[in-house]
Legacy VTK file of the C-alpha trace (Angstrom):
# vtk DataFile Version 3.0
C-alpha trace
ASCII
DATASET POLYDATA
POINTS 108 float
-12.722 37.743 -2.647
-13.413 34.033 -3.008
-12.196 31.397 -0.471
-9.625 29.877 -2.945
-7.830 33.296 -3.287
-7.971 33.848 0.479
-6.446 30.427 1.155
-3.769 31.212 -1.541
-2.736 34.466 0.258
-2.704 32.796 3.722
-0.640 30.082 2.321
1.860 32.415 0.865
2.142 34.434 4.001
2.688 31.277 6.026
5.618 30.603 3.729
7.162 33.924 4.650
6.511 35.670 1.206
4.558 38.826 0.500
1.606 37.703 -1.591
1.477 41.024 -3.513
5.081 41.403 -4.517
6.477 37.800 -4.206
9.367 38.973 -2.142
10.463 37.226 1.027
9.239 39.101 4.052
11.845 40.551 6.362
12.991 38.134 9.094
11.445 40.495 11.713
7.994 40.483 10.063
5.165 39.545 12.206
4.314 36.936 9.539
7.635 35.085 10.310
6.889 34.723 14.059
6.354 31.036 14.987
3.000 31.569 16.625
1.673 33.574 13.720
2.926 30.991 11.177
1.178 28.149 13.231
-1.928 30.207 13.379
-1.911 30.644 9.612
-1.563 26.955 9.081
-4.277 26.283 11.619
-6.607 28.557 9.607
-5.588 26.813 6.299
-6.388 23.470 7.819
-9.782 24.565 9.048
-10.658 25.993 5.673
-10.286 22.632 3.989
-13.805 21.050 3.530
-12.521 17.825 2.346
-10.620 15.401 4.760
-6.953 16.239 4.355
-4.860 13.357 3.008
-1.553 15.205 3.462
-0.480 16.550 6.819
1.809 19.463 7.366
5.561 18.602 7.938
6.562 18.152 11.526
8.481 21.345 11.801
6.041 23.586 9.858
5.948 26.982 11.620
8.922 26.333 13.949
11.716 28.793 14.019
14.866 28.054 12.259
17.916 27.743 14.546
21.487 28.732 13.768
22.342 25.006 13.719
19.618 24.423 11.194
20.859 27.238 9.076
24.364 25.697 9.102
23.200 22.345 8.315
20.845 23.505 5.543
23.638 25.394 3.983
26.001 22.547 4.138
23.535 20.045 2.607
22.488 22.445 -0.052
26.087 23.097 -1.140
26.696 19.325 -1.117
24.014 19.079 -3.742
20.928 18.022 -1.912
17.717 18.837 -3.729
14.838 20.939 -2.243
12.743 17.702 -1.892
15.392 15.956 0.034
16.007 18.898 2.224
12.198 19.184 2.941
12.376 15.559 4.199
15.557 16.106 6.058
14.219 19.172 7.974
10.632 18.175 8.021
9.597 21.388 6.404
7.749 22.280 3.223
9.633 22.849 0.057
8.398 26.424 0.187
9.922 27.004 3.551
13.194 25.305 2.380
13.332 27.582 -0.693
12.464 30.727 1.407
15.252 29.913 3.856
17.816 29.266 1.136
17.059 32.582 -0.181
17.205 34.342 3.133
20.670 32.766 3.612
21.744 34.175 0.332
22.157 30.786 -1.403
19.613 31.274 -4.022
17.904 34.367 -5.497
14.411 35.322 -4.372
LINES 1 109
108 0 1 2 3 4 5 6 7 8 9 10 11 12 13 14 15 16 17 18 19 20 21 22 23 24 25 26 27 28 29 30 31 32 33 34 35 36 37 38 39 40 41 42 43 44 45 46 47 48 49 50 51 52 53 54 55 56 57 58 59 60 61 62 63 64 65 66 67 68 69 70 71 72 73 74 75 76 77 78 79 80 81 82 83 84 85 86 87 88 89 90 91 92 93 94 95 96 97 98 99 100 101 102 103 104 105 106 107
């Protein structure tokens, strides 16, 4: 396995998705625990040989609260785009998409 594929797999896992099936991981999956997600992102950052020009969102790897879920649902149903939601919640677009799917607002 080359480093590019390894980084892809780690990145997909960090977003809460099974890299072999593309399915969203169960909420109780070890890969959805905040400390594990932070560790995966730390590894991804350390694998970059070039200086990063883009930093991770401030809330990357942090657990979602019930309040976050309610607000996400409200804003999504009001028509806010994934990009706008990413900025609002300071999370990646993949994280937003995964959470919307987990909340049943979009299909996997």
